[in-house]
TITORRO-969968 format. One record per atom (N, C-alpha, C, O, CB): residue in three letters; x, y, z. Coordinates in steps of 0.001 Angstrom, whole numbers, plus 500000, padded with zeros to 6 digits. Glycine has a CB too. Layout:
N
ALAXYZ...
end
This chain:
107
MET635823371313029063MET634752370523029620MET634759370685031141MET635774370441031795MET634892369036029212ALA633646371088031681ALA633533371291033123ALA633319369957033825ALA632711369041033272ALA632381372261033448LEU633820369863035035LEU633635368643035821LEU632228368619036393LEU631733369633036886LEU634688368546036956ASP631594367475036328ASP630274367285036915ASP630471366604038264ASP630661365390038332ASP629334366440035973TYR630426367390039332TYR630742366868040656TYR629707365873041160TYR630028365030041997TYR630866368000041634SER628472365951040670SER627485364951041081SER627825363590040476SER627615362562041119SER626062365385040660VAL628346363568039253VAL628763362306038628VAL630007361764039324VAL630113360563039572VAL629036362503037113ILE630946362650039637ILE632151362225040367ILE631755361637041714ILE632263360588042110ILE633133363417040564GLY630856362307042411GLY630379361809043700GLY629694360462043585GLY629864359596044443GLY629432362801044318PHE628918360284042522PHE628261359002042286PHE629295357902042085PHE629144356799042611PHE627329359087041066ARG630356358203041317ARG631410357207041087ARG632134356861042392ARG632480355705042634ARG632422357726040043ILE632355357875043223ILE632987357631044526ILE632104356701045352ILE632585355734045942ILE633235358970045287LYS630818357001045388LYS629891356170046161LYS629877354739045626LYS629924353791046410LYS628469356766046123GLN629814354571044309GLN629793353236043721GLN631075352475044057GLN631024351288044378GLN629611353323042199ALA632222353152043986ALA633496352504044314ALA633547352129045792ALA634060351070046154ALA634679353427043960ARG633012353000046640ARG632968352712048084ARG632099351491048349ARG632488350600049105ARG632429353934048874LEU630927351448047731LEU630025350311047924LEU630628349024047380LEU630430347954047956LEU628681350579047252ALA631364349120046271ALA632017347940045701ALA633053347365046659ALA633330346166046631ALA632676348289044366LYS633625348214047504LYS634599347775048510LYS633910347409049833LYS634572347113050828LYS635648348878048751ASN632567347434049825ASN631769347129051027ASN632163348012052211ASN632278347542053343ASN631931345653051410MET632365349290051928MET632725350245052973MET631543351170053244MET630816351559052330MET633982351064052568THR631367351510054503THR630361352504054858THR630975353889054716THR632193354035054617THR629828352277056304GLN630126354891054706GLN630640356256054693GLN631486356503055933GLN632508357187055865GLN629486357276054613GLU631068355955057057GLU631803356150058306GLU633214355574058208GLU634181356209058630GLU631048355504059476GLU633327354364057648GLU634645353737057512GLU635555354541056590GLU636714354795056916GLU634501352310056982LEU635025354938055441LEU635843355687054489LEU636221357050055046LEU637369357476054923LEU635106355851053163ALA635274357726055651ALA635557359046056228ALA636636358938057302ALA637530359780057380ALA634271359667056824ASP636548357907058118ASP637543357700059171ASP638929357495058577ASP639905358065059064ASP637162356499060041ARG639019356689057532ARG640319356409056908ARG640886357634056203ARG642102357790056098ARG640190355260055912LEU639988358515055715LEU640430359746055058LEU640650360895056047LEU641172361952055693LEU639413360163054012GLU640238360656057293GLU640302361674058341GLU639491362913057963GLU639949364049058082GLU641757362064058614ILE638263362643057501ILE637299363707057210ILE635994363334057892ILE635832362202058347ILE637097363909055658SER635071364268057967SER633790363980058608SER632880363206057656SER633004363303056435SER633106365287059063VAL631982362451058230VAL630990361718057441VAL630120362709056678VAL629750362458055531VAL630115360807058350ALA629794363829057308ALA628959364840056652ALA629645365380055391ALA628996365585054365ALA628650365999057628PHE630958365606055475PHE631686366102054306PHE631715365046053207PHE631487365368052041PHE633121366508054694LEU631988363797053557LEU631992362724052565LEU630618362604051911LEU630522362409050699LEU632398361384053215SER629583362718052687SER628227362652052148SER627989363773051137SER627399363546050080SER627194362734053284ARG628448364979051461ARG628301366108050523ARG629104365869049252ARG628655366222048161ARG628750367425051184VAL630296365268049381VAL631117364944048205VAL630380363936047335VAL630309364101046117VAL632507364383048629GLU629834362900047948GLU629132361867047187GLU627875362415046501GLU627455361887045471GLU628758360707048108ARG627285363447047051ARG626119364077046410ARG626524365150045404ARG625677365675044682ARG625206364690047467GLY627815365479045352GLY628285366505044424GLY628154367913044947GLY628302368872044190GLY627548366399043149ASN627877368057046248ASN627704369380046843ASN628988369979047391ASN629046371178047664ASN626697369306047936SER630017369155047555SER631333369616048002SER632395368969047132SER632175367916046533SER631572369283049507HIS633547369616047074HIS634643369130046238HIS635810368744047128HIS636041369357048171HIS635074370199045197ILE636550367713046704ILE637740367310047457ILE638973367812046718ILE638965367958045496ILE637797365757047646ASN640025368072047473ASN641264368533046849ASN642033367346046271ASN641670366189046485ASN642139369300047869LEU643087367653045545LEU643834366603044856LEU644482365604045811LEU644561364414045507LEU644894367223043987LYS644940366080046949LYS645558365181047932LYS644530364162048409LYS644815362966048463LYS646129365983049138ARG643344364634048753ARG642287363726049211ARG641825362808048080ARG641517361639048313ARG641093364527049760LEU641777363338046855LEU641383362529045713LEU642346361358045558LEU641917360228045324LEU641346363378044425ASN643640361621045687ASN644646360569045577ASN644483359543046688ASN644559358340046435ASN646053361167045615GLN644259360003047919GLN644046359088049046GLN642798358232048810GLN642797357025049052GLN643913359880050373LEU641757358876048340LEU640497358189048064LEU640694357093047017LEU640207355973047175LEU639433359192047590CYS641410357429045954CYS641663356445044896CYS642460355263045418CYS642175354118045068CYS642402357094043730ASN643450355529046247ASN644245354443046823ASN643402353541047717ASN643544352319047677ASN645414355012047619LEU642528354137048520LEU641687353349049420LEU640640352526048669LEU640298351417049078LEU640999354263050415LEU640138353081047570LEU639068352415046824LEU639577351612045632LEU638790350967044938LEU638072353436046347ASP640889351646045389ASP641500350929044265ASP640888351324042918ASP640564350473042090ASP641356349427044469VAL640740352626042725VAL640280353161041440VAL641252354249041008VAL642001354782041825VAL638814353720041539SER641236354574039723SER642133355615039233SER641465356984039322SER640239357097039357SER642560355322037785GLU642288358002039356GLU641774359367039322GLU640979359597038035GLU639942360261038033GLU642930360387039436GLY641494359029036944GLY640813359170035662GLY639406358612035696GLY638484359198035129GLY641600358488034579TYR639240357479036359TYR637902356893036462TYR636973357820037230TYR635856358081036786TYR637962355516037144LEU637424358325038388LEU636543359179039180LEU636215360486038458LEU635084360968038524LEU637184359480040528LEU637201361054037770LEU636992362356037133LEU636233362281035816LEU635413363149035520LEU638311363015036898ASN636506361237035019ASN635842361207033709ASN635283359847033322ASN634819359669032196ASN636799361648032657GLY635321358895034228GLY634737357589033956GLY635623356638033180GLY635219355510032898GLY633486357765033222ALA636827357072032829ALA637729356228032043ALA638762355586032954ALA639386356254033779ALA638426357048030933SER638928354310032795SER639952353598033538SER641083353244032596SER640902352436031685SER639378352332034212SER642235353832032801SER643370353572031915SER643910352159032087SER644778351731031327SER644478354580032170ASN643400351426033087ASN643816350040033265ASN643181349124032225ASN643671348024031968ASN643460349561034665SER642109349581031642SER641404348800030637SER641980349093029261SER642280350244028946SER639894349101030668GLN642137348069028446GLN642703348247027109GLN641807349118026233GLN642302349847025374GLN642921346890026442ASN640516349049026439ASN639567349792025608ASN638910350930026378ASN637723351202026194ASN638499348854025065TYR639668351590027231TYR639068352567028118TYR638494353793027416TYR637710354521028025TYR640072353003029103LEU638852354048026159LEU638312355206025464LEU637156354862024527LEU636603355754023883LEU639401355877024687ASP636786353602024440ASP635712353216023524ASP634431354000023780ASP633847354562022853ASP635432351727023645LYS634000354038025026LYS632757354743025360LYS632894356239025092LYS631968356867024581LYS632378354501026834GLU634051356811025438GLU634247358233025232GLU634193358594023742GLU633594359599023361GLU635580358668025835PHE634825357762022905PHE634769358012021454PHE633343357846020935PHE632871358653020134PHE635725357054020697ALA632668356813021389ALA631290356590020933ALA630388357760021337ALA629579358228020536ALA630737355266021512ASP630528358225022567ASP629727359372023021ASP630060360623022230ASP629167361395021881ASP629952359628024513LEU631346360828021943LEU631764361985021166LEU631160361947019774LEU630617362945019300LEU633285362049021079ILE631253360804019123ILE630732360656017762ILE629224360921017737ILE628726361590016831ILE631038359241017212LYS628508360404018716LYS627058360595018770LYS626666362050018993LYS625569362469018624LYS626466359739019866SER627568362818019600SER627212364188019989SER627480365236018914SER627151366406019105SER627960364563021222VAL628067364841017796VAL628406365838016764VAL627648365553015467VAL627072364481015280VAL629934365844016495SER627666366525014600SER626968366414013315SER627625365361012423SER628778364991012646SER626946367775012596PRO626892364875011407PRO627486363902010476PRO628749364429009783PRO629674363663009513PRO626463363510009424GLU628786365725009499GLU629971366304008866GLU631179366200009793GLU632279365865009354GLU629716367774008484LYS630970366487011065LYS632073366394012024LYS632449364935012274LYS633620364633012505LYS631695367081013352GLN631483364037012230GLN631789362616012381GLN632749362171011282GLN633717361456011539GLN630494361768012346LYS632468362604010061LYS633328362243008934LYS634736362810009123LYS635726362132008848LYS632723362749007612LEU634818364054009592LEU636114364690009827LEU636895363937010911LEU638088363676010757LEU635923366170010231ILE636215363594012001ILE636866362846013084ILE637374361509012554ILE638498361106012855ILE635886362623014272TYR636566360835011783TYR636969359554011206TYR638199359716010320TYR639141358929010409TYR635817358945010402THR638189360735009468THR639313360957008552THR640602361241009325THR641663360713008994THR639002362124007595ILE640497362073010348ILE641672362391011165ILE642178361139011882ILE643378360863011878ILE641338363498012193ALA641268360384012494ALA641658359174013219ALA642296358154012273ALA643295357524012619ALA640437358552013923LYS641723357994011088LYS642266357047010129LYS643665357464009686LYS644554356623009552LYS641340356925008919THR643860358763009461THR645172359278009059THR646223359009010141THR647340358584009849THR645087360788008767ILE645844359264011380ILE646760359037012496ILE647071357549012635ILE648220357173012866ILE646164359586013808ALA646058356705012498ALA646254355264012635ALA647191354710011566ALA647880353715011792ALA644916354547012569GLU647215355349010413GLU648060354864009320GLU649503355349009418GLU650343354927008624GLU647479355294007999LEU649808356222010369LEU651179356726010530LEU652129355659010993LEU653317355926011175LEU651207357869011503
end
């Protein structure tokens, strides 16, 4: 599965706004330019893992949330991912996924 950098950028922007931070404030704390942060938030530029970790610490979000929308802090963090997966496959594959999941759950 390829990363959708525009979605990642949107999540970064939402997390920044939730912390009531401007792009200028966040860029300053990350020691990057506002222009670069703006490109990241639009999905036009990518940040490296070191910056991603710094960003997560500043915004109090997990890397998992920014990269795939899942927060491992939540008990049901995979509910949406499973629901989306089930909706995206044929009925035959849905049955197979259910059978496999049920078998694993019974272990």
